[in-house]
C-alpha positions as CSV (number, residue, x, y, z in Angstrom):
1,X,112.5,102.8,129.0
2,X,114.0,106.4,128.5
3,X,117.0,105.3,130.5
4,X,117.5,102.6,128.4
5,X,117.2,104.8,125.1
6,X,119.5,107.5,126.5
7,X,122.1,104.9,127.2
8,X,121.7,103.4,123.6
9,X,121.6,106.7,121.9
10,X,125.1,107.7,123.7
11,X,126.7,104.7,122.2
12,X,125.3,105.3,119.0
13,X,126.6,108.7,118.9
14,X,130.2,107.3,120.1
15,X,129.8,105.1,117.0
16,X,128.8,107.6,114.4
17,X,130.8,109.0,111.8
18,X,131.6,112.6,112.1
19,X,128.9,115.0,110.6
20,X,131.2,117.1,108.4
21,X,130.5,116.7,104.6
22,X,127.3,115.4,104.9
23,X,125.4,118.3,103.5
24,X,124.2,120.1,107.1
25,X,123.6,123.7,106.0
26,X,125.6,126.3,108.1
27,X,123.7,127.2,111.1
28,X,121.1,124.7,110.6
29,X,120.4,123.9,113.9
30,X,121.2,123.0,117.5
31,X,124.3,120.8,117.4
32,X,123.2,119.2,120.2
33,X,120.1,118.0,118.4
34,X,121.8,117.0,115.4
35,X,122.9,113.3,114.7
36,X,123.7,111.0,111.7
37,X,121.1,107.7,110.9
38,X,123.4,105.0,111.4
39,X,122.8,103.4,107.9
40,X,124.8,100.4,108.1
41,X,123.1,98.9,111.0
42,X,120.4,96.6,109.6
43,X,117.9,95.0,111.6
44,X,114.6,92.8,111.6
45,X,112.6,95.4,110.9
46,X,114.6,96.8,108.1
47,X,113.2,95.5,104.8
48,X,115.0,94.7,101.3
49,X,118.0,97.7,102.1
50,X,121.7,96.7,102.3
51,X,124.9,98.9,102.5
52,X,127.0,98.5,99.9
53,X,129.5,100.7,98.3
54,X,129.2,103.1,100.9
55,X,125.2,103.8,100.3
56,X,122.6,102.3,101.5
57,X,120.7,100.8,98.6
58,X,118.1,98.2,97.3
59,X,119.2,94.6,98.1
60,X,117.0,92.6,95.7
61,X,115.6,94.9,92.6
62,X,113.1,92.0,92.2
63,X,111.2,92.0,95.4
64,X,107.9,94.1,95.4
65,X,106.1,94.2,98.6
66,X,103.0,91.9,98.3
67,X,99.9,93.9,99.2
68,X,101.4,96.9,97.1
69,X,100.4,95.2,93.5
70,X,102.6,97.2,91.5
71,X,106.0,97.0,89.6
72,X,107.7,99.4,91.9
73,X,110.4,97.9,94.3
74,X,111.1,99.3,97.8
75,X,113.1,99.2,100.7
76,X,113.1,100.7,104.1
77,X,115.4,101.0,107.1
78,X,114.1,102.0,110.7
79,X,116.7,103.5,112.6
80,X,117.2,102.7,116.1
81,X,115.0,105.6,118.7
82,X,116.9,108.7,119.1
83,X,116.5,110.4,122.6
84,X,116.7,114.4,121.9
85,X,119.0,116.9,123.9
86,X,115.8,118.9,124.2
87,X,112.4,118.0,123.4
88,X,111.2,118.8,119.7
89,X,108.5,118.8,117.5
90,X,110.1,118.8,114.0
91,X,112.8,116.3,112.7
92,X,114.5,117.8,109.0
93,X,116.7,115.5,107.2
94,X,119.5,116.4,105.0
95,X,120.8,113.8,102.6
96,X,124.2,113.7,100.7
97,X,124.7,111.6,97.5
98,X,120.8,110.8,97.4
99,X,119.4,109.5,94.1
100,X,115.9,110.0,93.6
101,X,113.4,107.8,95.5
102,X,114.8,108.7,98.8
103,X,112.4,109.8,101.6
104,X,112.9,110.1,105.1
105,X,110.0,109.6,107.6
106,X,109.8,110.9,111.2
107,X,107.7,109.9,114.2
108,X,108.0,110.9,118.2
109,X,107.0,109.4,121.2
110,X,107.1,110.7,125.2
111,X,108.1,107.1,126.4
112,X,109.4,105.2,123.6
113,X,106.3,102.9,123.5
114,X,103.7,104.9,122.4
115,X,104.5,106.2,118.9
116,X,102.9,109.1,116.8
117,X,102.0,108.7,113.0
118,X,105.3,108.6,110.3
119,X,105.4,111.9,109.2
120,X,107.8,113.2,106.5
121,X,110.7,114.9,107.8
122,X,110.6,118.4,107.7
123,X,106.8,118.6,109.0
124,X,105.3,119.5,112.6
125,X,105.2,116.4,114.6
126,X,101.3,116.1,116.4
127,X,103.2,117.2,120.0
128,X,106.6,117.9,121.3
129,X,108.3,114.5,122.1
130,X,111.7,113.7,124.0
131,X,112.2,110.7,121.9
132,X,112.1,110.5,118.0
133,X,112.5,107.7,115.3
134,X,113.5,108.0,111.6
135,X,113.0,105.7,108.8
136,X,114.7,105.9,105.5
137,X,112.4,104.5,102.3
138,X,114.1,103.7,99.2
139,X,111.6,103.5,96.0
140,X,113.1,102.1,92.6
141,X,116.0,100.0,91.9
142,X,118.7,102.7,91.5
143,X,117.4,104.5,94.9
144,X,120.4,105.0,97.3
145,X,122.0,107.6,99.8
146,X,125.5,107.9,101.3
147,X,124.3,109.7,104.4
148,X,121.6,111.5,106.5
149,X,121.8,114.0,109.1
150,X,119.0,114.9,111.4
151,X,118.3,118.3,113.0
152,X,115.6,118.3,115.8
153,X,113.9,121.7,116.9
154,X,110.7,123.3,117.5
155,X,108.4,124.5,114.8
156,X,104.6,125.0,114.9
157,X,102.4,124.4,118.2
158,X,101.2,120.9,118.6
159,X,98.2,119.7,117.3
160,X,96.3,118.1,120.2
161,X,94.8,114.6,119.2
162,X,90.9,113.8,119.7
163,X,90.1,111.3,122.6
164,X,88.7,108.9,120.3
165,X,90.5,107.6,116.9
166,X,89.1,108.6,113.5
167,X,86.2,106.0,112.3
168,X,85.1,105.6,109.0
169,X,83.0,103.1,106.6
170,X,85.4,101.7,104.0
171,X,85.4,98.6,101.5
172,X,87.2,96.0,102.3
173,X,89.1,93.4,100.0
174,X,90.8,89.9,101.2
175,X,95.0,90.2,100.8
176,X,95.5,86.6,100.7
177,X,99.0,86.2,98.9
178,X,100.2,83.4,101.2
179,X,103.7,83.0,101.3
180,X,104.5,87.1,100.1
181,X,106.4,89.4,101.9
182,X,104.4,92.7,103.2
183,X,106.1,96.3,103.1
184,X,107.3,95.9,106.7
185,X,109.1,92.4,106.2
186,X,106.4,90.0,107.4
187,X,106.0,87.1,105.5
188,X,102.5,86.2,105.0
189,X,100.9,82.8,106.8
190,X,98.0,81.2,106.3
191,X,94.9,82.6,108.1
192,X,97.3,85.6,109.4
193,X,96.2,88.5,111.1
194,X,97.0,92.2,110.0
195,X,96.0,94.7,107.4
196,X,97.1,96.9,104.5
197,X,96.5,100.5,104.4
198,X,97.3,102.6,101.3
199,X,99.8,105.1,103.1
200,X,103.2,104.0,104.8
201,X,102.4,106.7,107.5
202,X,100.5,104.2,109.4
203,X,102.6,101.1,108.8
204,X,103.7,99.5,111.8
205,X,107.3,97.9,112.0
206,X,107.6,94.3,111.9
207,X,106.6,92.8,115.4
208,X,104.6,95.5,116.7
209,X,101.4,96.7,116.9
210,X,102.4,100.3,116.9
211,X,99.5,101.5,114.3
212,X,96.5,99.1,115.0
213,X,92.9,99.4,113.7
214,X,89.6,98.2,115.0
215,X,87.7,96.7,111.6
216,X,83.9,95.7,112.4
217,X,81.3,94.6,110.3
218,X,78.7,97.1,109.7
219,X,76.4,95.4,112.0
220,X,79.0,95.8,114.7
221,X,78.2,92.2,115.4
222,X,82.2,90.9,114.7
223,X,85.4,93.0,115.4
224,X,89.1,92.5,115.0
225,X,91.9,94.7,116.2
226,X,94.9,94.3,114.0
227,X,98.1,95.5,113.3
228,X,98.9,97.7,110.0
229,X,101.7,95.8,108.3
230,X,101.5,96.3,104.7
231,X,100.6,99.1,102.0
232,X,97.7,98.6,99.9
233,X,95.7,98.3,98.0
234,X,95.8,100.3,94.9
235,X,97.8,103.2,96.3
236,X,100.8,103.7,98.5
237,X,100.5,107.6,99.5
238,X,96.6,108.0,100.4
239,X,96.3,108.5,104.1
240,X,92.7,109.4,104.0
241,X,91.8,109.1,107.0
242,X,93.8,112.4,107.5
243,X,92.4,115.9,107.4
244,X,93.3,117.8,104.2
245,X,96.0,120.0,106.0
246,X,98.1,116.6,106.5
247,X,97.0,114.2,103.9
248,X,99.9,113.2,101.7
249,X,97.9,113.2,98.3
250,X,94.3,114.1,97.2
251,X,93.7,116.3,99.5
252,X,90.9,117.8,98.0
253,X,88.6,114.9,98.8
254,X,86.7,114.3,101.8
255,X,88.8,113.3,104.9
256,X,87.8,109.5,105.5
257,X,87.3,108.9,101.5
258,X,89.9,106.9,99.9
259,X,91.1,108.0,96.5
260,X,90.4,104.4,94.9
261,X,86.8,104.8,96.2
262,X,86.6,107.9,94.5
263,X,87.8,106.7,91.4
264,X,85.6,103.9,91.6
265,X,82.4,105.5,92.2
266,X,82.9,108.8,91.0
267,X,85.5,108.4,88.0
268,X,88.0,110.7,90.3
269,X,91.4,111.0,88.5
270,X,90.0,109.5,85.5
271,X,89.2,106.6,87.4
272,X,92.9,105.6,88.0
273,X,94.9,105.0,90.8
274,X,98.4,106.8,91.5
275,X,99.7,104.3,89.1
276,X,97.4,105.2,86.2
277,X,95.7,101.5,86.5
278,X,91.7,101.5,86.4
279,X,90.6,100.8,89.7
280,X,88.4,97.8,89.8
281,X,86.8,98.5,93.3
282,X,86.6,101.0,95.7
283,X,88.8,99.3,98.2
284,X,90.7,101.1,101.1
285,X,91.5,98.6,103.2
286,X,92.9,95.0,102.8
287,X,92.2,92.1,105.2
288,X,94.6,89.3,105.9
289,X,93.0,86.0,105.6
290,X,92.7,85.1,109.4
291,X,91.0,88.6,110.0
292,X,88.6,88.4,107.0
293,X,87.3,84.8,107.3
294,X,88.1,84.1,111.4
295,X,87.7,87.8,112.9
296,X,84.9,89.1,110.6
297,X,83.4,86.1,109.2
298,X,83.2,87.5,105.6
299,X,82.7,85.5,102.7
300,X,83.0,88.2,100.4
301,X,84.5,91.4,99.9
302,X,82.7,94.1,102.0
303,X,82.0,97.3,103.7
304,X,83.4,97.7,107.3
305,X,84.0,100.0,109.6
306,X,87.6,101.3,110.9
307,X,88.9,102.8,113.3
308,X,92.6,104.1,112.9
309,X,93.3,104.0,116.8
310,X,96.7,105.6,116.6
311,X,94.7,108.8,115.6
312,X,93.5,108.8,119.1
313,X,94.3,108.8,122.6
314,X,93.8,106.8,125.9
315,X,94.6,103.7,127.6
316,X,96.0,100.7,125.3
317,X,97.0,97.3,126.1
318,X,99.5,95.2,123.9
319,X,98.0,91.5,123.3
320,X,101.1,89.7,123.8
321,X,99.9,86.2,122.6
322,X,96.7,85.8,120.0
323,X,94.4,85.8,118.2
324,X,92.9,86.6,121.6
325,X,89.2,85.8,121.5
326,X,87.0,89.1,122.2
327,X,83.9,87.8,124.4
328,X,80.5,89.1,124.8
329,X,81.1,89.4,128.9
330,X,83.8,88.9,131.4
331,X,84.0,85.0,130.6
332,X,85.4,82.5,127.9
333,X,82.2,80.9,127.9
334,X,80.6,84.0,126.3
335,X,80.0,84.7,122.9
336,X,82.8,85.2,120.6
337,X,82.9,88.9,119.3
338,X,85.8,88.5,117.2
339,X,89.4,88.9,117.8
340,X,92.7,90.7,118.7
341,X,95.6,90.0,117.0
342,X,98.9,89.2,118.3
343,X,101.0,92.8,118.8
344,X,97.6,94.5,118.4
345,X,97.3,97.9,120.7
346,X,93.7,97.5,122.1
347,X,91.8,100.7,123.8
348,X,91.1,99.5,127.4
349,X,87.9,101.8,128.3
350,X,88.1,100.4,131.9
351,X,87.9,96.8,133.4
352,X,85.7,94.4,135.1
353,X,86.2,91.6,137.5
354,X,84.9,88.1,135.9
355,X,86.0,84.8,135.6
356,X,89.6,83.7,136.8
357,X,92.0,82.9,133.8
358,X,95.5,82.0,133.7
359,X,97.6,83.7,130.9
360,X,100.8,84.1,129.6
361,X,101.1,87.1,131.7
362,X,99.7,85.5,134.9
363,X,96.5,84.5,136.4
364,X,93.8,87.4,137.1
365,X,89.9,88.1,137.3
366,X,90.7,91.1,135.5
367,X,89.1,91.9,132.2
368,X,89.3,94.7,130.0
369,X,86.8,96.5,128.2
370,X,87.6,97.2,125.0
371,X,84.3,98.3,123.2
372,X,80.5,98.1,124.0
373,X,80.0,94.7,124.8
374,X,83.7,93.4,123.9
375,X,86.1,92.1,126.8
376,X,89.5,90.5,126.7
377,X,91.3,88.7,129.6
378,X,93.9,90.7,131.1
379,X,95.8,87.6,131.3
380,X,96.9,88.0,127.7
381,X,97.9,91.7,127.9
382,X,101.6,91.8,127.8
383,X,101.8,95.4,128.9
384,X,99.5,98.6,129.3
385,X,100.4,102.3,128.2
386,X,98.7,105.8,129.0
387,X,98.5,104.8,132.8
388,X,96.1,102.3,134.5
389,X,92.7,102.2,133.3
390,X,89.6,103.1,135.7
391,X,87.5,100.2,136.9
392,X,84.0,100.3,134.7
């Protein structure tokens, strides 16, 4: 994977315009770790942006992501992964001819497969990485930027992740909105399987499960692993699962407490969200219909237990074909405990030998334990990361 990324990076560098005149300060950093984002290379993971009149601009001023339920139009360009000359844990961004409403986010990877959470450019990443990726986010119909130059270096010491991801009890609402478009450009279909969180820091590019949550009923009887494909409900800058030191907004609230919950229950922020709307419920997560009705068997909005899997470490398996039944034991006849959505990255605690299953990725007797009393057939796992999981 690193060889492929390096080849692509060399090709991109050869095609990129000169950095002169792009606003890079004198002596801003190591020239070998300085590059320009290709703002004209649009792909399937880019949302509502286009290159026009020598700038990256909003393509459709009337297109608002479904889950945000706000009148603010936005767009996003996700640049190709970039292999650094030397590993770094910070990437600063310098823009030219940028209007207000232009933000640059960064994430890092050791292998091009497992990514850190999106972080504002200029903020230290949780580790030192050889591969980074940036995205340019435009907010507001007039937002535009002509050039973005990136400089990677080493800043503060890396912060180690805990072995288990952060888990909090959160009020969930049903997103619905079939036919609408999510913040990452996915068009919502009937009984879809994804979730929305009120911050783009955990927003996975379309067609990936780079950021996956495990959502369970409070009894633990049903769970679903689902990718984060939308931003909402209520707020768009509330990464409440992070500690105050890194939380983007409302850092005076306890970690794990969404702003909407505090506003609804305690009158925080005058009972309003970031857009000044009166908060009508304490929701901190939206569930697509397939997660809500089929994965968790919910009939109304409800409290759920949510684990933000990218905030932890460990072995992961990518579900290549889903929604995949989670079974109570290593057999297709065992009781269903929920689902793992396509693209979801599920934690593999260990594996057991069970019923032989023929799936899209071979025939195998291996079943991966993804939680206490929860198993999925390895025949539906397209790839694994983090090494080889042990036998149970």
